[in-house]
N, C-alpha and C positions, 0 to 999 in steps of 0.2 A: 246148288237150286239155284233158279235160272229170277232174275230183279224181276221176272215176270208174277215171281207172286209175292210179293214184300207192298202190302196196303198201308196207305198215308189219310188219317183223316185230317183236314186244316177247318178251324173254327164252326165246327159242324152243328147244326141246334136242328133239331125235331120238333113243330108246335100242332095242335091242335085246339084250335082257334082262342081263350083264353088261356091255356093249361101248356106248355114246354117240358114236353117229356125229356130230351136230352137239350144240353146249356153249353156251348159251345167247348163241345167237344175235339181235344186234337194230341193224337200221337201219329207214330209210326212202326208197324210192325213188319222185323227184316224180314230176308229170308229165314227157314228151317230155325224159328221162332217159334217155341210153343206160350201162346198168352194166354192167358184169366179178365176174366174184367169182372170182377168184385165187388158186389152192393149189395145194400137189404132187398125189399121185394119193391118193385113198383121206383126202381133209381135209376134205369131204359136201360141196360142191360143189350134185352132179346131187343129193344128196339135199331139200337147200335145196330146188332147182329146184320137187324131184318133190317136197314139202310146198309149197308155194306152187300151185303147180299141184292137191294134192287124191289124188297118186300115194300121197301114202304118205301117214298120222297123225301128225303131230307128238306127243311124249309129252307136254310141260306148253309153256306162254307161248302166245301169240295173232297171226294171220295173219289183216289187214285187207288189203282193197284198195277201193280210193275211203272210206267209210262205211261198211260192213259188215263185222260176224267173220264169214271166210271159214272159220275153223279146224280145224271138226267138217263143212264145205258140201261134197258130193258133186262132183267136176271138173266135170259139165258144169251147173253153181251158178254156175260163178267168171267167167265171162268173159272165158277168154282163151286162147291159141294156148298148145301148144309144140312145137319142131321136137328131136329126143332123137336122139344120136347114132349111135344104131343106128339111122336111118333109119324102122323103125316104117312099114313099105309091103305093101298087100296083093300077093303077087307073082300073086294071077289075074287080078286089073283092069290097065288099060293106063297110061296113064304120065298123059292127060286125066280116066281113071276115080279113080287115086288121088286127085288135087290136087282134085280137083270132089266126092269124099267126104263131108264136111266138109258142104258145100253141100247134098247130096243129099240127108241128110240131117235137115236143116234145112229141106227143102222149096220152097229158094232156084225161082221157076221157075225153067224149063229157059231161057231166053232170057238171061236173068240171066246163069246160070253158063257162059254159053257165052262172054259178052262178057266176065265175070272172068276165066276161063279164057284166051281170048285174049289179054288184057294181062301180064295176071302166066307165063303164055309165055314173050311177050316178054323183059319184064323178066327172069327169070332162063335167056334161051337155050335153052329147050328146047322151041320153038314144030315142032321137024324132026323130034319124036321123042314125040308124042304121044298114036301108038296102037302105038307098044310098052310090053314088059309088062317090068316091073319088072331080070329076070337078064340081057336085052338090051342094056342100061344099064353106063356104069364108077361106080364107088365116086360120084367127081363127081357124076357126073348125079343117083344114087338120092341125095346131099342136096339136092341141087337141088330137088328131086324134092320132097321131104319140105319143104324150103323152103317152096317155090310154096303147100303144102296149106297152112302157117301163116298164108305172107302173103296167098289170097286169100278167107281166112276173118273178117279187115277185124276182128277182135276188137281194143278197147285197148290189151290188151300180151299178147308175145308175150315167152317163156319160151326160151331155145335151152344147147340143153346139147351143147356144143360144134360147133358146125352147121355150120363151114365146114372141121374138121380133118381131111375127104376132097379138099378140091376144091387141085387146083395152089399155088403162089404167086400169077399173079399171076389167076386166076381167085379168086382168095380174094380178095386185094385189090380186086375188084368189084363183088364181091359184099356186103362191109361195105360201099362207097360206094351201093351201089340200095339196102339194105337203110335204112341211115341215109337216104337219098332218101323209101323208102318208108314212111316211120314204125316199121318193124318193127323192138323193141327189147325 
């Protein structure tokens, strides 16, 4: 793995008026590491991930991805993907279209999209559900659609905000193993 997948936070703070959500956090994630942020609800885990992704702006401090300071860059310029706890699926699109949405936006050729979709759908056990809409799926299946959308992007960094919380214990264990194998971290 290249150095472009290194993440470094230097004294990052996030404040909303008088409320401090993230207070002076610093850490390094080296390429190939699988890192988990642990803590009670409301301690700033999701906010930290959202700042790394560029969905929230840090009040102060620096965020680096690879050698680049991405602190003020928009999300699309950071070269990463994110799986949200809330799925963030498009209800009017099929499972297949939700999974390949980012590839289509990036104008990846149709044949390549199809090949990647087949592989990822098999990996997360969604092959039989590709024609369905999100409303026709269970919570665990919707979470797997969100995970598949992230995996198919093939970005060197994938941030996950409780991506397995809606899966049953057996499937959660299986998805952890498959995610590690496919280098999703």
